[in-house]
C-alpha positions in Angstrom: 0.0 0.0 0.0 2.8 2.4 0.9 4.5 1.7 -2.4 1.3 2.3 -4.3 0.7 5.7 -2.7 4.3 6.8 -3.3 4.1 5.7 -6.9 0.8 7.7 -7.3 2.5 10.7 -5.7 5.4 10.5 -8.1 3.2 10.4 -11.1 1.3 13.4 -9.8 4.5 15.2 -9.1 5.7 14.8 -12.7 2.3 16.0 -14.0 2.2 19.0 -11.7 5.8 20.1 -12.3 4.9 20.4 -16.0 1.5 22.0 -15.4 2.9 24.6 -13.0 5.9 25.5 -15.3 3.6 25.9 -18.2 1.1 28.0 -16.3 3.7 30.4 -14.9 5.6 30.7 -18.2 2.4 31.8 -19.9 1.4 34.2 -17.2 2.0 37.9 -18.3 4.5 39.7 -16.2 2.0 42.4 -15.6 -0.3 39.9 -13.9 2.5 38.3 -11.9 3.3 41.7 -10.5 -0.2 42.0 -9.1 -0.7 38.7 -7.3 0.3 37.5 -3.8 0.7 41.2 -2.8 -1.5 41.2 0.4 -2.5 38.1 2.3 -6.3 37.7 2.6 -7.9 38.6 6.0 -7.7 35.1 7.6 -4.0 34.8 6.7 -3.4 38.3 8.0 -4.8 37.2 11.3 -2.4 34.3 11.5 0.6 36.4 10.5 -0.3 39.2 12.9 -0.7 36.7 15.8 2.5 34.8 15.0 5.6 35.4 17.1 7.8 33.7 14.4 6.6 32.9 10.9 8.7 30.7 8.6 8.7 31.3 4.9 10.4 29.7 1.9 12.5 31.4 -0.8 10.4 30.8 -3.9 12.0 29.4 -7.0 11.0 30.6 -10.5 7.8 28.7 -10.7 6.7 28.5 -7.1 4.1 31.0 -5.7 6.1 34.0 -4.6 6.5 34.8 -0.9 8.3 38.2 -0.9 5.2 40.4 -0.4 3.8 38.2 2.4 7.2 38.2 4.1 7.3 42.0 3.9 3.8 42.1 5.5 5.0 39.9 8.4 8.1 42.1 8.9 5.8 45.2 9.1 3.9 43.4 11.9 7.2 43.0 13.8 6.9 39.3 13.4 10.2 37.4 13.6 11.0 35.7 10.3 12.6 32.3 9.8 13.8 30.4 6.7 14.6 26.7 6.1 18.2 25.6 6.4 19.9 22.3 5.5 23.4 21.4 6.7 23.7 19.0 3.8 21.4 16.9 1.5 21.0 14.2 4.2 20.2 16.6 7.1 16.8 17.3 8.5 15.3 20.7 7.8 15.7 23.3 10.5 14.7 26.9 10.7 17.1 29.9 11.2 16.3 33.5 11.8 16.2 35.7 8.7 18.6 38.6 9.1 18.4 40.0 5.5 19.4 39.0 2.1 23.1 39.7 2.8 23.0 36.8 5.3 21.8 34.2 2.8 24.0 31.7 1.0 23.1 28.9 -1.5 22.3 25.6 0.3 22.9 22.0 -0.7 19.7 22.0 -2.8 20.6 25.2 -4.6 18.1 27.4 -2.6 19.2 30.5 -0.7 19.3 29.9 3.0 20.5 31.5 6.2 24.2 31.2 7.0 25.4 28.7 9.6 25.9 31.4 12.2 22.3 32.5 12.1 20.2 31.9 15.2 18.0 28.8 15.4 14.3 29.7 15.2 11.2 28.0 16.5 8.4 29.1 14.2 4.7 28.9 15.2 3.5 29.4 11.7 4.8 27.8 8.4 4.2 29.2 5.0 4.9 26.2 2.7 5.5 25.6 -1.0 3.8 22.7 -2.8 3.2 21.0 -6.1 -0.5 20.2 -5.6 -3.4 20.4 -3.1 -7.0 19.2 -3.0 -10.3 20.2 -1.4 -9.2 18.6 1.9 -6.1 20.8 1.8 -3.8 17.8 1.6 -0.5 18.9 0.2 1.8 17.2 -2.3 5.4 18.3 -1.8 8.6 17.7 -3.7 9.0 14.2 -2.2 11.8 14.9 0.4 9.3 14.8 3.3 11.1 17.6 5.1 8.1 19.6 6.1 6.2 16.5 7.0 8.9 15.4 9.4 9.3 18.8 10.9 5.5 19.1 11.6 5.5 15.6 13.0 8.2 16.5 15.5 6.7 19.9 16.2 2.9 19.5 16.6 0.6 22.5 16.8 2.3 24.7 14.2 -0.2 26.5 12.0 0.3 26.0 8.2 -0.4 28.2 5.2 0.3 26.8 1.7 0.9 29.1 -1.3 0.2 27.8 -4.8 -1.0 28.8 -8.2 -4.7 27.9 -9.0 -3.5 25.3 -11.6 -2.1 23.3 -8.7 -5.5 22.4 -7.3 -6.3 18.7 -8.1 -9.2 16.4 -7.4 -7.3 14.2 -4.9 -3.8 14.1 -3.5 -2.7 10.6 -2.6 -2.1 10.5 1.1 -0.5 8.2 3.7 -1.2 8.0 7.4 1.5 10.5 8.3 0.3 13.2 5.8 -1.3 16.2 7.6 -3.7 18.6 5.9 -2.9 22.3 5.9 -4.8 25.0 7.8 -5.1 27.2 4.7 -4.1 27.4 1.1 -3.9 30.6 -0.9 -3.7 30.9 -4.6 -3.5 34.1 -6.8 -7.3 34.1 -7.2 -8.8 32.6 -4.0 -8.1 31.0 -0.6 -9.3 27.9 1.2 -9.6 27.2 4.9 -9.6 23.7 6.4 -13.1 22.8 7.6 -11.5 20.4 10.2 -9.2 23.0 11.6 -11.1 26.3 11.2 -11.6 28.1 14.5 -12.2 31.7 15.7 -8.6 32.5 14.9 -9.0 32.1 11.1 -12.7 32.4 10.6 
């Protein structure tokens, strides 16, 4: 069963990598400049109440995080970014001290330098390849966020994606946890199972 689910995930990953790349490549730059500028009200509440929010440094085809990060900074929220010691190391989070304190990591992504302070985020803004109506998330396959959330329960989660990344069903295993919220360039979705007065 485990093998079947992982095989289904891998097929979907291949499909979504292509779909996302095509969608973003065909999106006019004028439109790209106008999306993901301000988080919707439920996300603003989470960012405003967070003591430390973790973001990702978006690649060319991922939903951009820069404006949301700026919003969090304006709320005096401490910012964290993922960091990997090497390709076999677990993901950790370090405080973001500005672009001058970032260096390329083992996966080619910019990350905080080794001397940056360890962070304990209470909110994660995550990338993804796909999501469904239940807000199950399909990642790149490394399981880094899944392991981090399993070892640090209670952290709120916001996924950013393009609308083309919504699918009918994401294959899931027992360890896969749904997100609290997903935001696309045109709408947002809140988990019915996790919604409470904080994000209603």
